[in-house]
Backbone and ligand atoms as CSV (ligand in chain L), in Angstrom:
chain,resi,resn,atom,element,x,y,z
A,1,MET,N,N,135.614,110.232,114.311
A,1,MET,CA,C,134.813,110.197,113.259
A,1,MET,C,C,133.612,111.316,113.406
A,2,ILE,N,N,133.026,111.610,112.338
A,2,ILE,CA,C,132.026,112.567,112.429
A,2,ILE,C,C,130.598,111.998,112.640
A,3,ALA,N,N,129.897,112.299,113.526
A,3,ALA,CA,C,128.669,111.674,113.731
A,3,ALA,C,C,127.529,112.669,112.864
A,4,LEU,N,N,126.675,111.877,112.328
A,4,LEU,CA,C,125.706,112.668,111.526
A,4,LEU,C,C,124.851,113.596,112.302
A,5,ALA,N,N,125.001,114.823,112.258
A,5,ALA,CA,C,124.078,115.703,112.947
A,5,ALA,C,C,122.684,115.748,112.399
A,6,PRO,N,N,121.775,115.927,113.320
A,6,PRO,CA,C,120.424,116.044,112.714
A,6,PRO,C,C,120.347,117.302,111.581
A,7,LEU,N,N,119.766,117.365,110.481
A,7,LEU,CA,C,119.729,118.471,109.722
A,7,LEU,C,C,119.323,119.569,110.247
A,8,ALA,N,N,119.926,120.804,109.995
A,8,ALA,CA,C,119.679,121.974,110.699
A,8,ALA,C,C,118.152,122.281,110.315
A,9,SER,N,N,117.741,122.085,109.129
A,9,SER,CA,C,116.481,122.454,108.806
A,9,SER,C,C,115.347,121.596,109.318
A,10,SER,N,N,115.677,120.472,110.171
A,10,SER,CA,C,114.616,119.703,110.462
A,10,SER,C,C,113.589,120.218,111.554
A,11,ALA,N,N,114.082,121.237,112.295
A,11,ALA,CA,C,113.277,121.860,113.183
A,11,ALA,C,C,111.917,122.352,112.642
A,12,GLN,N,N,112.219,123.057,111.541
A,12,GLN,CA,C,111.077,123.788,110.729
A,12,GLN,C,C,110.584,122.871,109.652
A,13,GLY,N,N,111.203,121.810,109.163
A,13,GLY,CA,C,110.783,121.135,108.117
A,13,GLY,C,C,111.408,121.599,106.870
A,14,ASP,N,N,111.510,120.699,105.787
A,14,ASP,CA,C,112.134,120.988,104.626
A,14,ASP,C,C,111.058,121.220,103.506
A,15,PRO,N,N,110.777,122.470,103.007
A,15,PRO,CA,C,109.677,122.604,102.069
A,15,PRO,C,C,109.978,121.937,100.741
A,16,GLU,N,N,111.170,121.621,100.432
A,16,GLU,CA,C,111.469,120.967,99.160
A,16,GLU,C,C,110.903,119.486,99.238
A,17,ARG,N,N,111.316,118.819,100.241
A,17,ARG,CA,C,110.754,117.502,100.495
A,17,ARG,C,C,109.274,117.473,100.671
A,18,GLY,N,N,108.773,118.521,101.474
A,18,GLY,CA,C,107.401,118.816,101.567
A,18,GLY,C,C,106.532,118.836,100.373
A,19,LYS,N,N,107.062,119.396,99.399
A,19,LYS,CA,C,106.506,119.634,98.183
A,19,LYS,C,C,106.214,118.322,97.524
A,20,VAL,N,N,107.048,117.344,97.571
A,20,VAL,CA,C,106.796,115.967,97.055
A,20,VAL,C,C,105.614,115.313,97.818
A,21,ILE,N,N,105.642,115.533,98.997
A,21,ILE,CA,C,104.606,114.797,99.872
A,21,ILE,C,C,103.117,115.547,99.525
A,22,ALA,N,N,103.291,116.925,99.320
A,22,ALA,CA,C,102.130,117.745,99.058
A,22,ALA,C,C,101.472,117.310,97.787
A,23,TYR,N,N,102.017,116.635,96.986
A,23,TYR,CA,C,101.520,116.302,95.753
A,23,TYR,C,C,100.118,115.550,95.843
A,24,THR,N,N,99.993,114.651,96.943
A,24,THR,CA,C,98.787,114.007,97.157
A,24,THR,C,C,97.807,114.901,97.747
A,25,CYS,N,N,98.259,115.822,98.433
A,25,CYS,CA,C,97.341,116.674,99.100
A,25,CYS,C,C,96.637,117.831,98.341
A,26,THR,N,N,97.461,118.256,97.467
A,26,THR,CA,C,96.925,119.352,96.598
A,26,THR,C,C,95.776,118.865,95.583
A,27,GLY,N,N,95.568,117.584,95.557
A,27,GLY,CA,C,94.401,117.141,94.668
A,27,GLY,C,C,93.251,117.495,95.328
A,28,CYS,N,N,93.219,117.700,96.553
A,28,CYS,CA,C,92.008,118.203,97.323
A,28,CYS,C,C,92.219,119.553,97.883
A,29,HIS,N,N,93.452,119.975,98.310
A,29,HIS,CA,C,93.648,121.276,98.913
A,29,HIS,C,C,94.088,122.235,97.989
A,30,GLY,N,N,94.185,121.971,96.636
A,30,GLY,CA,C,94.583,123.050,95.789
A,30,GLY,C,C,93.581,123.325,94.622
A,31,ILE,N,N,92.531,123.124,94.912
A,31,ILE,CA,C,91.350,123.176,93.808
A,31,ILE,C,C,90.590,124.550,93.888
A,32,PRO,N,N,90.177,125.010,92.816
A,32,PRO,CA,C,89.458,126.361,92.746
A,32,PRO,C,C,88.303,126.454,93.737
A,33,PHE,N,N,88.158,127.372,94.406
A,33,PHE,CA,C,87.033,127.627,95.319
A,33,PHE,C,C,87.072,126.634,96.393
A,34,TYR,N,N,88.119,125.977,96.679
A,34,TYR,CA,C,88.358,125.042,97.750
A,34,TYR,C,C,87.089,124.104,98.037
A,35,LYS,N,N,86.503,123.684,96.961
A,35,LYS,CA,C,85.445,122.621,97.117
A,35,LYS,C,C,85.799,121.366,96.316
A,36,ASN,N,N,85.481,120.377,96.943
A,36,ASN,CA,C,85.830,119.010,96.111
A,36,ASN,C,C,84.778,118.954,95.007
A,37,VAL,N,N,85.071,118.460,93.932
A,37,VAL,CA,C,84.145,118.491,92.792
A,37,VAL,C,C,82.909,117.688,93.132
A,38,TYR,N,N,83.221,116.372,93.448
A,38,TYR,CA,C,82.117,115.490,93.872
A,38,TYR,C,C,82.648,114.501,94.928
A,39,PRO,N,N,82.059,114.117,96.003
A,39,PRO,CA,C,80.894,114.886,96.441
A,39,PRO,C,C,81.279,116.400,96.934
A,40,THR,N,N,80.435,117.317,96.857
A,40,THR,CA,C,80.717,118.695,97.134
A,40,THR,C,C,80.911,118.924,98.597
A,41,TYR,N,N,82.172,119.150,99.101
A,41,TYR,CA,C,82.389,119.614,100.394
A,41,TYR,C,C,83.452,120.458,100.411
A,42,SER,N,N,83.376,121.323,101.452
A,42,SER,CA,C,84.545,122.387,101.553
A,42,SER,C,C,85.973,121.730,102.104
A,43,VAL,N,N,86.972,122.226,101.408
A,43,VAL,CA,C,88.282,121.764,101.696
A,43,VAL,C,C,88.949,123.089,102.142
A,44,PRO,N,N,89.589,122.865,103.503
A,44,PRO,CA,C,90.259,124.099,103.976
A,44,PRO,C,C,91.519,124.485,103.077
A,45,LYS,N,N,91.742,125.873,103.020
A,45,LYS,CA,C,92.901,126.214,102.331
A,45,LYS,C,C,94.119,126.232,103.311
A,46,LEU,N,N,95.231,125.589,102.825
A,46,LEU,CA,C,96.397,125.439,103.876
A,46,LEU,C,C,97.383,126.341,103.589
A,47,GLY,N,N,97.642,126.956,102.361
A,47,GLY,CA,C,98.671,127.904,102.168
A,47,GLY,C,C,98.516,129.216,103.113
A,48,GLY,N,N,99.632,129.560,103.690
A,48,GLY,CA,C,99.623,130.783,104.373
A,48,GLY,C,C,99.028,130.488,105.860
A,49,GLN,N,N,98.682,129.309,106.186
A,49,GLN,CA,C,98.297,129.137,107.545
A,49,GLN,C,C,99.518,128.964,108.411
A,50,ASN,N,N,99.324,129.184,109.884
A,50,ASN,CA,C,100.476,128.956,110.825
A,50,ASN,C,C,100.830,127.692,110.837
A,51,GLN,N,N,102.234,127.367,110.811
A,51,GLN,CA,C,102.757,126.005,110.754
A,51,GLN,C,C,102.423,125.298,111.842
A,52,GLU,N,N,102.365,125.875,113.076
A,52,GLU,CA,C,102.145,125.107,114.270
A,52,GLU,C,C,100.684,124.624,114.314
A,53,TYR,N,N,99.765,125.448,113.804
A,53,TYR,CA,C,98.355,125.034,113.724
A,53,TYR,C,C,98.231,123.893,112.677
A,54,LEU,N,N,98.960,123.855,111.569
A,54,LEU,CA,C,98.878,122.730,110.661
A,54,LEU,C,C,99.412,121.537,111.203
A,55,VAL,N,N,100.641,121.622,111.810
A,55,VAL,CA,C,101.160,120.494,112.478
A,55,VAL,C,C,100.266,119.845,113.536
A,56,SER,N,N,99.680,120.631,114.419
A,56,SER,CA,C,98.729,120.222,115.450
A,56,SER,C,C,97.430,119.512,114.771
A,57,ALA,N,N,97.078,120.129,113.657
A,57,ALA,CA,C,95.866,119.501,113.093
A,57,ALA,C,C,96.191,118.220,112.521
A,58,LEU,N,N,97.332,118.050,111.784
A,58,LEU,CA,C,97.729,116.769,111.184
A,58,LEU,C,C,97.878,115.621,112.282
A,59,LYS,N,N,98.592,116.142,113.306
A,59,LYS,CA,C,98.844,115.197,114.505
A,59,LYS,C,C,97.555,114.642,115.009
A,60,ALA,N,N,96.597,115.574,115.257
A,60,ALA,CA,C,95.314,115.251,115.783
A,60,ALA,C,C,94.494,114.353,114.832
A,61,TYR,N,N,94.756,114.576,113.591
A,61,TYR,CA,C,94.142,113.510,112.612
A,61,TYR,C,C,94.683,112.122,112.762
A,62,ARG,N,N,96.043,112.143,112.852
A,62,ARG,CA,C,96.742,110.915,112.850
A,62,ARG,C,C,96.387,110.204,114.130
A,63,GLU,N,N,96.351,110.969,115.328
A,63,GLU,CA,C,96.083,110.376,116.527
A,63,GLU,C,C,94.479,110.005,116.834
A,64,GLY,N,N,93.893,110.545,115.852
A,64,GLY,CA,C,92.307,110.373,115.926
A,64,GLY,C,C,91.585,111.065,116.974
A,65,THR,N,N,92.261,112.262,117.467
A,65,THR,CA,C,91.618,113.256,118.288
A,65,THR,C,C,90.724,114.290,117.531
A,66,ARG,N,N,91.203,114.410,116.288
A,66,ARG,CA,C,90.348,115.241,115.420
A,66,ARG,C,C,89.727,114.275,114.370
A,67,ARG,N,N,88.358,114.091,114.274
A,67,ARG,CA,C,87.837,113.100,113.460
A,67,ARG,C,C,87.292,113.617,112.201
A,68,HIS,N,N,87.959,113.109,111.186
A,68,HIS,CA,C,87.583,113.224,109.913
A,68,HIS,C,C,88.092,112.112,108.939
A,69,ALA,N,N,87.278,111.230,108.551
A,69,ALA,CA,C,87.712,110.021,107.902
A,69,ALA,C,C,88.719,110.190,106.734
A,70,THR,N,N,88.475,111.094,105.921
A,70,THR,CA,C,89.380,111.443,104.824
A,70,THR,C,C,90.880,111.794,105.303
A,71,MET,N,N,90.691,112.811,106.225
A,71,MET,CA,C,92.166,113.424,106.741
A,71,MET,C,C,92.732,112.280,107.613
A,72,GLN,N,N,92.039,111.632,108.385
A,72,GLN,CA,C,92.666,110.590,109.105
A,72,GLN,C,C,93.364,109.646,108.392
A,73,ALA,N,N,92.823,109.172,107.198
A,73,ALA,CA,C,93.397,108.288,106.334
A,73,ALA,C,C,94.645,108.868,105.662
A,74,GLN,N,N,94.520,110.217,105.435
A,74,GLN,CA,C,95.777,110.887,104.850
A,74,GLN,C,C,96.886,111.076,105.772
A,75,ALA,N,N,96.592,111.440,107.053
A,75,ALA,CA,C,97.592,111.670,108.057
A,75,ALA,C,C,98.173,110.305,108.639
A,76,ALA,N,N,97.478,109.163,108.529
A,76,ALA,CA,C,97.886,107.948,109.146
A,76,ALA,C,C,99.327,107.581,108.878
A,77,THR,N,N,99.799,107.814,107.508
A,77,THR,CA,C,100.990,107.329,107.174
A,77,THR,C,C,102.109,108.420,107.266
A,78,LEU,N,N,101.788,109.583,107.723
A,78,LEU,CA,C,102.809,110.698,107.731
A,78,LEU,C,C,103.731,110.409,109.038
A,79,SER,N,N,104.913,110.549,108.861
A,79,SER,CA,C,105.805,110.609,110.079
A,79,SER,C,C,105.811,112.032,110.667
A,80,ASP,N,N,106.438,112.208,111.754
A,80,ASP,CA,C,106.541,113.529,112.309
A,80,ASP,C,C,107.378,114.493,111.291
A,81,GLN,N,N,108.384,113.868,110.746
A,81,GLN,CA,C,109.231,114.606,109.784
A,81,GLN,C,C,108.406,115.028,108.634
A,82,ASP,N,N,107.564,113.979,108.156
A,82,ASP,CA,C,106.783,114.262,106.932
A,82,ASP,C,C,105.825,115.464,107.218
A,83,ILE,N,N,105.242,115.521,108.444
A,83,ILE,CA,C,104.448,116.569,108.937
A,83,ILE,C,C,104.859,117.852,108.845
A,84,LEU,N,N,106.275,117.873,109.357
A,84,LEU,CA,C,106.901,119.133,109.454
A,84,LEU,C,C,107.292,119.701,108.037
A,85,ASP,N,N,107.684,118.631,107.197
A,85,ASP,CA,C,108.158,119.149,105.778
A,85,ASP,C,C,106.991,119.536,104.973
A,86,VAL,N,N,105.800,118.709,105.129
A,86,VAL,CA,C,104.605,119.187,104.209
A,86,VAL,C,C,104.041,120.399,104.734
A,87,THR,N,N,103.976,120.710,106.033
A,87,THR,CA,C,103.445,122.000,106.495
A,87,THR,C,C,104.506,123.150,106.226
A,88,ALA,N,N,105.770,122.903,106.245
A,88,ALA,CA,C,106.797,123.981,105.858
A,88,ALA,C,C,106.427,124.355,104.449
A,89,TYR,N,N,106.132,123.400,103.593
A,89,TYR,CA,C,105.905,123.615,102.152
A,89,TYR,C,C,104.539,124.541,102.102
A,90,PHE,N,N,103.485,124.051,102.789
A,90,PHE,CA,C,102.423,124.953,102.610
A,90,PHE,C,C,102.477,126.287,103.132
A,91,VAL,N,N,103.373,126.511,104.136
A,91,VAL,CA,C,103.474,127.818,104.712
A,91,VAL,C,C,104.445,128.563,103.624
A,92,SER,N,N,105.309,127.829,103.011
A,92,SER,CA,C,106.253,128.604,102.017
A,92,SER,C,C,105.417,129.090,100.858
A,93,ILE,N,N,104.369,128.438,100.419
A,93,ILE,CA,C,103.757,128.979,99.175
A,93,ILE,C,C,102.812,130.159,99.501
A,94,GLY,N,N,102.487,130.438,100.866
A,94,GLY,CA,C,101.879,131.512,101.130
A,94,GLY,C,C,100.291,131.606,100.803
A,95,GLU,N,N,99.593,132.759,101.183
A,95,GLU,CA,C,98.220,132.746,101.079
A,95,GLU,C,C,97.687,132.457,99.768
A,96,ASN,N,N,98.398,132.847,98.752
A,96,ASN,CA,C,97.882,132.690,97.304
A,96,ASN,C,C,98.140,131.317,96.626
A,97,GLY,N,N,98.885,130.564,97.309
A,97,GLY,CA,C,99.193,129.298,96.887
A,97,GLY,C,C,97.967,128.239,97.254
A,98,SER,N,N,98.164,127.050,97.099
A,98,SER,CA,C,96.969,126.171,97.260
A,98,SER,C,C,96.608,126.035,98.865
L,1,LIG,C1,C,90.554,113.371,99.495
L,1,LIG,C2,C,90.693,114.798,99.821
L,1,LIG,C3,C,91.847,115.429,100.800
L,1,LIG,C4,C,93.112,114.945,100.615
L,1,LIG,C5,C,93.956,114.113,99.618
L,1,LIG,C6,C,93.825,115.738,101.721
L,1,LIG,N1,N,93.029,116.473,102.380
L,1,LIG,FE1,FE,93.408,117.523,104.056
L,1,LIG,N2,N,91.507,118.001,104.320
L,1,LIG,C7,C,90.476,117.586,103.561
L,1,LIG,C8,C,89.084,118.043,104.102
L,1,LIG,C9,C,87.714,117.711,103.513
L,1,LIG,C10,C,89.529,118.723,105.277
L,1,LIG,C11,C,88.568,119.322,106.314
L,1,LIG,C12,C,88.368,118.177,107.288
L,1,LIG,C13,C,87.630,118.739,108.653
L,1,LIG,O1,O,86.634,119.368,108.572
L,1,LIG,O2,O,88.320,118.373,109.695
L,1,LIG,C14,C,90.926,118.723,105.386
L,1,LIG,C15,C,91.673,119.268,106.428
L,1,LIG,C16,C,92.998,119.310,106.544
L,1,LIG,C17,C,93.727,120.259,107.540
L,1,LIG,C18,C,93.134,120.980,108.608
L,1,LIG,C19,C,93.135,122.393,107.949
L,1,LIG,C20,C,92.217,123.368,108.843
L,1,LIG,O3,O,92.189,124.523,108.490
L,1,LIG,O4,O,91.890,123.040,110.012
L,1,LIG,C21,C,95.080,120.098,107.335
L,1,LIG,C22,C,96.151,120.587,108.109
L,1,LIG,C23,C,95.180,119.154,106.117
L,1,LIG,N3,N,93.827,118.839,105.633
L,1,LIG,C24,C,96.292,118.790,105.467
L,1,LIG,C25,C,96.442,117.746,104.440
L,1,LIG,C26,C,97.736,117.238,104.049
L,1,LIG,C27,C,99.153,117.763,104.480
L,1,LIG,C28,C,97.455,116.244,102.971
L,1,LIG,C29,C,98.304,115.397,102.337
L,1,LIG,C30,C,99.246,114.638,103.126
L,1,LIG,C31,C,95.933,116.351,102.914
L,1,LIG,N4,N,95.443,117.208,103.776
L,1,LIG,C32,C,95.297,115.668,101.831
L,1,LIG,C33,C,90.636,116.832,102.370
L,1,LIG,C34,C,91.717,116.245,101.836
């Protein structure tokens, strides 16, 4: 019988799946001038950033080693695969994306 091999794409993440997860993120990370409307705070741009950096940032929020109440809440529910997929999506849209 054929065992189900891990998906070839799983090492880098699946940007198509990530796009669906990113739907919640772009509410904050895809806004003009990268400022939340109210209250006004800066939101970093994710598109075009290095994937390893984004993965480590999300894991740090999830584990609580990087403190930010909003992002800790966002990252808390993401699995390792979710993090790979969503960061693959943000890398795939490039610098001019959200
Ligand atoms: C409610 C608004 C909001 C939502 C929704 C949100 N973020 Fe964030 N995000 C922020 C803010 C504000 C920061 C800056 C926090 C800080 O200074 O550490 C941030 C920081 C980050 C960083 C670190 C970026 C850097 O340059 O260091 C990553 C990665 C990130 N968010 C990914 C995501 C992902 C993936 C999602 C969706 C699952 C998401 N965020 C949803 C507001 C949000």
